[in-house]
VEXDOPA-808672 format. One record per residue (C-alpha): x, y, z; residue in one letter. Coordinates in steps of 0.05 Angstrom, whole numbers, padded with zeros to 5 digits, always signed. Example, Ala and Ser with C-alpha at 12.3 -4.5 7.8 and 13.67 -1.06 7.14 Angstrom:
VEXDOPA-808672
+00246-00090+00156A +00273-00021+00143S 
This chain:
VEXDOPA-808672
-00124+00274+00218X -00169+00256+00271X -00139+00213+00325X -00175+00184+00384X -00152+00136+00448X -00163+00087+00472X -00189+00036+00426X -00253+00023+00466X -00265+00093+00459X -00251+00092+00388X -00300+00038+00375X -00351+00068+00416X -00353+00133+00383X -00346+00123+00309X -00413+00144+00301X -00398+00212+00330X -00332+00226+00307X -00312+00283+00261X -00362+00329+00211X -00427+00299+00184X -00420+00268+00117X -00417+00323+00063X -00400+00378+00112X -00342+00420+00087X -00278+00413+00116X -00214+00463+00122X -00166+00434+00070X -00102+00413+00091X -00043+00454+00081X -00004+00428+00030X +00054+00382+00044X +00108+00356-00007X +00132+00282+00010X +00191+00256-00012X +00177+00177-00020X +00202+00109-00034X +00139+00069-00066X +00156-00005-00040X +00107-00051-00077X +00083-00123-00096X +00067-00088-00164X +00013-00120-00210X -00012-00092-00277X -00089-00063-00276X -00140-00085-00249X -00085-00097-00186X -00095-00037-00135X -00020-00032-00132X -00026-00008-00205X -00084+00040-00194X -00047+00062-00126X +00015+00084-00167X -00028+00119-00217X -00056+00159-00161X +00013+00181-00135X +00038+00193-00211X -00018+00241-00219X -00006+00274-00139X +00037+00340-00141X +00045+00325-00063X +00087+00262-00073X +00157+00262-00105X +00178+00189-00114X +00244+00178-00106X +00246+00106-00130X +00203+00044-00137X +00223-00019-00102X +00193-00087-00114X +00179-00146-00069X +00144-00211-00083X +00072-00211-00061X +00015-00215-00110X +00061-00244-00166X +00135-00263-00165X +00194-00205-00161X +00200-00223-00236X +00128-00211-00259X +00126-00150-00212X +00184-00122-00239X +00164-00131-00303X +00095-00103-00303X +00118-00035-00264X +00170-00027-00318X +00118-00031-00373X +00067+00007-00328X +00124+00071-00325X +00132+00065-00407X +00054+00072-00412X +00059+00133-00359X +00115+00162-00398X +00160+00162-00333X +00214+00124-00357X +00259+00176-00309X +00232+00135-00250X +00287+00080-00223X +00259+00014-00208X +00301-00028-00158X +00280-00109-00156X +00277-00126-00086X +00265-00200-00042X +00235-00248-00084X +00217-00293-00017X +00193-00277+00046X +00240-00282+00108X +00218-00349+00136X +00150-00370+00102X +00157-00424+00064X +00096-00438+00005X +00055-00499+00029X -00003-00527-00004X -00052-00473+00021X -00010-00417-00007X -00011-00450-00073X -00080-00456-00086X -00098-00389-00050X -00088-00319-00074X -00020-00299-00097X +00034-00323-00128X +00090-00292-00087X +00133-00363-00087X +00125-00379-00163X +00189-00387-00205X +00158-00390-00271X +00184-00342-00322X +00142-00273-00329X +00087-00267-00375X +00090-00206-00418X +00057-00145-00400X +00005-00110-00443X +00042-00079-00502X +00099-00134-00484X +00161-00127-00439X +00186-00057-00424X +00253-00034-00461X +00260+00002-00389X +00304-00043-00343X +00313-00042-00271X +00374-00014-00234X +00430-00058-00222X +00429-00041-00152X +00383-00077-00104X +00317-00054-00074X +00343-00063+00002X +00406-00026-00015X +00374+00032-00048X +00326+00034+00006X +00387+00042+00058X +00429+00090+00018X +00366+00132+00004X +00345+00148+00074X +00419+00150+00106X +00433+00204+00053X +00373+00242+00071X +00361+00229+00144X +00289+00246+00166X +00267+00277+00097X +00244+00207+00066X +00180+00169+00078X +00166+00096+00064X +00105+00077+00026X +00098+00002+00037X +00035-00032-00002X +00063-00103-00006X +00093-00151+00042X +00149-00113+00085X +00209-00158+00070X +00251-00102+00036X +00236-00052+00094X +00255-00109+00151X +00320-00130+00108X +00337-00058+00108X +00329-00050+00181X +00373-00110+00191X +00427-00094+00147X +00434-00020+00173X +00421-00016+00247X +00401+00058+00271X +00364+00066+00202X +00296+00068+00231X +00314+00135+00266X +00323+00161+00201X +00263+00147+00168X +00220+00203+00166X +00154+00165+00161X +00123+00093+00143X +00054+00088+00112X +00035+00013+00111X -00022-00018+00074X -00029-00083+00114X -00061-00122+00171X -00131-00125+00197X -00142-00102+00266X -00195-00142+00305X -00210-00099+00360X -00239-00042+00312X -00299-00054+00260X -00287-00093+00200X -00228-00127+00229X -00230-00201+00199X -00172-00224+00152X -00176-00237+00075X -00121-00292+00067X -00145-00328+00131X -00195-00314+00180X -00143-00271+00222X -00095-00248+00172X -00093-00195+00116X -00049-00221+00057X +00011-00176+00062X +00022-00190+00133X +00008-00262+00121X +00062-00268+00070X +00113-00246+00111X +00092-00241+00184X +00165-00243+00209X +00181-00184+00164X +00120-00151+00185X +00137-00158+00262X +00207-00129+00256X +00181-00066+00219X +00119-00054+00265X +00169-00059+00322X +00225-00015+00294X +00205+00052+00325X +00195+00085+00256X +00136+00140+00262X +00084+00087+00230X +00017+00097+00201X -00023+00030+00187X -00080+00030+00132X -00111-00043+00147X -00170-00075+00116X -00211-00047+00168X -00210+00027+00125X -00204-00008+00059X -00271-00042+00068X -00308+00033+00075X -00275+00038+00001X -00323-00006-00052X -00314+00013-00123X -00380+00001-00157X -00396-00006-00230X -00431+00067-00228X -00358+00097-00200X -00323+00062-00252X -00356+00079-00310X -00342+00155-00280X -00269+00134-00289X -00269+00110-00354X -00312+00160-00382X -00249+00205-00397X -00197+00186-00451X -00127+00180-00425X -00072+00127-00436X -00085+00108-00367X -00160+00103-00371X -00159+00065-00442X -00116+00017-00408X -00166+00011-00350X -00220+00002-00395X -00185-00050-00433X -00162-00092-00376X -00215-00075-00325X -00281-00064-00358X -00296-00132-00380X -00303-00155-00311X -00352-00098-00298X -00393-00122-00364X -00398-00194-00335X -00419-00178-00268X -00462-00109-00265X -00464-00121-00188X -00389-00125-00178X -00357-00093-00125X -00279-00078-00114X -00250-00059-00049X -00197-00004-00056X -00132-00020-00013X -00067+00010-00031X -00102+00071-00059X -00127+00087+00010X -00051+00084+00030X -00036+00136-00021X -00085+00180-00012X -00081+00186+00064X -00013+00218+00055X -00035+00261+00000X -00092+00286+00048X -00093+00258+00118X -00162+00287+00135X -00192+00232+00087X -00182+00182+00146X -00199+00176+00217X -00144+00139+00258X -00138+00118+00330X -00069+00105+00373X -00058+00029+00384X -00005-00014+00398X +00000-00066+00346X +00040-00125+00338X +00040-00189+00287X +00030-00261+00302X +00095-00300+00281X +00077-00367+00312X +00057-00425+00262X -00022-00441+00270X -00088-00412+00260X -00076-00339+00272X -00002-00338+00234X +00004-00269+00199X -00051-00239+00241X -00050-00168+00269X -00066-00156+00336X -00080-00081+00367X -00093-00058+00434X -00093+00002+00473X -00040-00019+00521X +00019-00071+00519X -00002-00143+00533X +00035-00209+00552X +00073-00235+00490X +00068-00164+00458X +00122-00125+00503X +00165-00102+00440X +00104-00075+00401X +00103+00001+00392X +00043+00054+00385X +00020+00077+00319X -00039+00109+00284X -00088+00059+00258X -00140+00085+00203X -00210+00052+00211X -00256+00102+00174X -00257+00140+00108X -00290+00200+00076X -00311+00156+00021X -00344+00208-00025X -00283+00256-00016X -00238+00199-00027X -00268+00169-00094X -00278+00242-00128X -00204+00261-00116X -00184+00192-00141X -00224+00194-00204X -00207+00273-00217X -00135+00261-00210X -00126+00191-00247X -00166+00223-00300X -00122+00278-00317X -00071+00281-00371X -00010+00246-00348X +00036+00299-00314X +00101+00321-00356X +00165+00293-00330X +00198+00341-00285X +00246+00391-00319X +00304+00371-00276X +00296+00304-00296X +00292+00306-00371X 
């Protein structure tokens, strides 16, 4: 992947970085990643579902388990949805571990209850398409699964976190020294103002995942794990239009039929509809790092109650108040054409057979 420092140089050089659009690139050497897929899952049209769909169709990724966290929906709803999704995918072999049902500190207020997300809800989950799954979540909790898996496989497990970081923060708190045993952490979260397209989507400054649990995000970003951050800056380079959506649903698979049923009416009602792709970018960048352009920044999270609560702050050096911040790769640009073609080609394949070792 391309990396540039400092941040000021990254911004100034955006127009000149890398090959021209459409220019061939050397394909990356295939690499297989053993991952824990940590998600505030929601059924299609939620981006988590599309992201898991891409992961399931990618031989570069070996999913060791799926851990759920409250975010888009309650922990009960997210867990119910992902269990049913795996039945549709014919991947009942993949274990699901329910995780944190609330953030570490953040208490829901009127704004939380009337804006996007229902992480705070204690309402019973509604049935997913086709009804609740026969498949059940594991008895072991998500946090313990993360701790056990990383400690049993030091240096070999990548965490892919596309929801609030509560589970990961709790695992780090529970097991001192765990950070040094994690191979890598890819996070969808934050919006970095020093880079283009850095406004928030939950507040003017804060992205949803970090806003739901800023305290967890701060713990994780300061942990010392090698991190690649996929913030809103790069997500805003990925706009799914109706034309691309039609290409996606032109194939006939169980997934595309589900997409057509659940997401199709939205495009029919609004032909000009454009949907940004968030979690999908994080997954795709793990599969093929050359899809994204990154810069190295120190990134921290504002945990002070107020107008910037949950905001991700990035800079090319440590600043007062951020003495504990760590440097990480921050994505800010995307080869859209290659990404969307890869995404559509993969998720329209027949559902891969369950690995023989897991039958």
